[in-house]
VOLO-426586 format. One record per atom (N, C-alpha, C): x, y, z. Coordinates in pm, whole numbers, padded with zeros to 5 digits, always signed. Layout:
<atoms>
XYZ...
</atoms>
This chain:
<atoms>
+01413-04039-00323+01543-04053-00247+01638-04134-00332+01761-04100-00332+01864-04182-00398+01973-04215-00306+02023-04336-00319+02150-04377-00246+02259-04386-00351+02365-04313-00324+02481-04312-00414+02598-04380-00337+02663-04479-00404+02779-04540-00343+02896-04511-00432+03000-04454-00366+03124-04422-00434+03231-04503-00370+03317-04564-00447+03420-04649-00384+03552-04650-00459+03659-04669-00386+03795-04678-00437+03856-04799-00377+03865-04907-00447+03910-05034-00397+04037-05079-00466+04132-05140-00394+04247-05190-00452+04221-05307-00550+04303-05311-00659+04296-05423-00752+04429-05481-00785+04519-05472-00693+04658-05507-00715+04678-05662-00719+04612-05733-00633+04631-05879-00626+04504-05955-00672+04517-06077-00701+04396-06150-00743+04283-06146-00642+04318-06150-00506+04223-06144-00400+04151-06008-00402+04232-05895-00428+04174-05765-00430+04078-05756-00550+04112-05810-00665+04020-05801-00782+03897-05885-00755+03909-05994-00687+03796-06081-00652+03701-06006-00560+03756-05942-00456+03683-05861-00362+03604-05743-00431+03675-05677-00523+03619-05569-00604+03500-05620-00684+03519-05734-00757+03409-05783-00840+03294-05831-00751+03318-05890-00637+03217-05935-00548+03129-05817-00499+03202-05703-00463+03133-05590-00408+03047-05522-00519+03105-05508-00636+03033-05447-00748+02911-05533-00786+02925-05661-00788+02817-05753-00818+02707-05739-00714+02745-05725-00587+02641-05713-00481+02560-05584-00501+02622-05475-00545+02552-05349-00581+02451-05373-00689+02500-05436-00799+02415-05456-00915+02295-05548-00878+02320-05647-00800+02209-05740-00757+02108-05668-00664+02157-05562-00598+02071-05485-00506+01996-05375-00583+02011-05366-00713+01934-05275-00793+02006-05146-00825+02138-05138-00791+02211-05011-00827+02242-05013-00973+02259-04892-01031+02303-04875-01168+02429-04793-01169+02517-04816-01262+02644-04744-01270+02621-04603-01325+02667-04506-01249+02664-04369-01299+02796-04342-01376+02907-04379-01318+03034-04380-01384+03120-04475-01304+03241-04496-01353+03327-04593-01280+03329-04569-01132+03306-04672-01054+03312-04668-00908+03206-04577-00843+03106-04533-00924+02997-04456-00866+02859-04520-00911+02786-04569-00813+02662-04637-00840+02545-04572-00767+02429-04575-00828+02314-04518-00757+02191-04602-00767+02101-04583-00672+01974-04654-00669+01867-04563-00614+01751-04573-00676+01638-04498-00634+01560-04568-00527+01510-04499-00423+01443-04557-00314+01311-04481-00297+01216-04548-00241+01084-04479-00226+01072-04400-00096+01158-04421-00002+01152-04350+00120+01286-04345+00190+01297-04258+00293+01419-04246+00366+01447-04377+00444+01348-04439+00495+01363-04567+00567+01421-04675+00474+01376-04681+00356+01422-04780+00254+01573-04747+00224+01603-04621+00210+01742-04581+00178+01831-04622+00296+01786-04606+00419+01867-04651+00535+01891-04802+00530+01786-04875+00495+01801-05017+00489+01897-05066+00381+01900-04995+00267+01993-05021+00162+02132-04989+00204+02151-04875+00274+02281-04846+00324+02335-04949+00423+02249-05005+00500+02287-05115+00592+02334-05237+00512+02262-05271+00406+02303-05383+00316+02435-05357+00255+02460-05236+00214+02589-05204+00153+02698-05219+00259+02671-05179+00384+02772-05194+00485+02809-05343+00519+02711-05429+00498+02740-05575+00520+02833-05627+00410+02826-05569+00284+02903-05620+00177+03043-05559+00159+03079-05474+00253+03206-05405+00239+03325-05497+00226+03418-05467+00131+03538-05552+00114+03635-05519+00227+03729-05610+00248+03827-05585+00360+03915-05464+00348+03945-05421+00223+04034-05309+00200+03961-05200+00109+04014-05085+00114+03962-04977+00026+03866-04884+00097+03819-04788+00024+03726-04686+00080+03592-04683+00010+03482-04685+00085+03346-04681+00033+03273-04566+00101+03208-04484+00025+03124-04372+00077+02980-04391+00026+02886-04369+00115+02749-04383+00080+02679-04249+00110+02604-04200+00017+02534-04072+00026+02389-04081-00009+02306-04012+00059+02162-04003+00025+02135-03865-00028+02066-03862-00141+02020-03735-00195+01876-03746-00248+01815-03635-00262+01674-03635-00307+01673-03633-00460+01552-03664-00510+01533-03658-00657+01563-03523-00715+01523-03418-00638+01551-03284-00688+01698-03257-00695+01774-03298-00595+01920-03279-00600+01982-03358-00719+01934-03477-00744+01990-03554-00854+01954-03485-00985+01835-03432-00999+01791-03366-01121+01885-03245-01147+01935-03179-01048+02019-03062-01073+02160-03094-01108+02199-03225-01115+02334-03262-01148+02365-03225-01296+02474-03166-01317+02519-03131-01456+02619-03232-01494+02607-03284-01614+02703-03382-01671+02777-03322-01787+02908-03320-01781+02991-03268-01888+03069-03382-01953+03079-03374-02089+03167-03468-02161+03265-03383-02233+03390-03386-02177+03494-03291-02228+03448-03150-02189+03452-03051-02279+03408-02920-02250+03266-02901-02284+03197-02995-02349+03059-02980-02383+02968-03043-02272+02854-02990-02254+02758-03049-02164+02688-03162-02229+02674-03273-02162+02609-03395-02218+02466-03396-02168+02372-03436-02252+02235-03442-02207+02218-03528-02083+02127-03489-01996+02106-03565-01869+02055-03706-01902+02104-03797-01812+02054-03937-01832+01914-03947-01794+01844-04045-01850+01705-04074-01810+01705-04117-01663+01624-04047-01581+01608-04086-01443+01480-04158-01428+01491-04287-01383+01365-04362-01366+01274-04302-01267+01146-04319-01288+01048-04268-01188+01057-04363-01062+01020-04312-00950+01038-04394-00821+00958-04518-00827+00834-04515-00877+00750-04637-00880+00717-04670-01021+00784-04770-01076+00750-04822-01209+00704-04963-01195+00584-04985-01233+00522-05124-01230+00530-05175-01372+00605-05273-01388+00621-05354-01514+00655-05260-01624
</atoms>
C-alpha cells in the first residue's frame, strides 16, 4: 500500500513559506519521499497503517492551500509510467515494503 500526498500551497508571504516548509518537513519526518515537486509518497505495510498515516497528514495541514491524499497498491504504483520530455525515463527504485536494516 502507498500513501500519496499532493499539495498546492501558497508561498506569497513569509508566513505562507513558513507553513509550506513546516508541512513539507512533517512529511519527510513521517517517512515520505519526494516523487516530484509537491508530490510525496510513502510505503505502508497495511491498509490500517495507511489510514493512520492519512490521519497524521490531516493533523499537519497548513491553514491555506489544497492537500490531496491518495492510497494506491504496489501494483498500481508499479504501472506508473514516467516520462522525461518525450522520452520515457527508467522507473525509480521502489523500496520493498519490509526492509530491515
